[in-house]
N, C-alpha and C positions, 0 to 999 in steps of 0.2 A: 700828289697833293694839289688841291685847287689853289689858283692864284686868288689873292685877297685884295686886289687893287681897288675895288669899289665897295669894300665892306667896312662896317663900323665895329667898334670895340665888342659889343655884345654878340654880333653875328660871328665874328672871328672866334670868340670864346666858345660858342656853340659848335662851330665847324671843327674846332680842335677837341671837342668833346670834353671840355673842362666843366661846362654847365649844360643843363638841358634848356630847351625852349621855354618850358614853364618857369624855370628859375630866371631866365632872362626877362620874361614878362613881369615876374614878381619884382625883380630889381628895378625895372623901368617904372613900375607902379610906386615903389618906395621913393625913387628919385623924383617923380612928378608930384607926389603927395608932399614931400619935403619942400619942393620948390614953391608950392602953393600955400601950404599951411605954416611953414616955418621960415619962409623967405630965405632959404639957403639952398645951395646947390652942391651936391656931392657927386663926384664922378662915379660911374658904374664900377670901375675897378675897386675903388674904396668901399663901396657898398658890398661888393661880393667878398672882399677880404674880411670885412667886419662881420659878415654873415657866415663866414667859415667856408665859403664855396670856392674861393680861389686863394692861391698863395701869392706872395709878392713876386716870386719868380715867374709864375704864370702870367701875372699882370705885365711884368717886364717883357715877356715873350710876345704877348699880344701887342704891346706898344711898339716893339721892334718890327713886327709884321706891318703895323700901320705906317711906321716910318719908311719901310721899304716901299710901300705903296706910294707914299708921297714922293719919294725919290724917283720912282718909275714915272709917275704922272708928270713931274717936272721934266724928266729926260725926253718924254715924247711930246712935250708941249701942250698938255691938256690943262 
């Protein structure tokens, strides 16, 4: 399995094959549109869960992967 040290939430979700690249793009579009039109910000995980594309367990797994990346980056002094 690839190391995910420099990857963001959506890229990790695609790498884990939880969502497709097209679904990631759609989620980013929703996020950006809401940021501009509604002056609110939802995290991608929340958007994907509400769209029925991810489960909360999958979101937790992705966040754990991101946490491992952070711990690694701190340990190597980056």
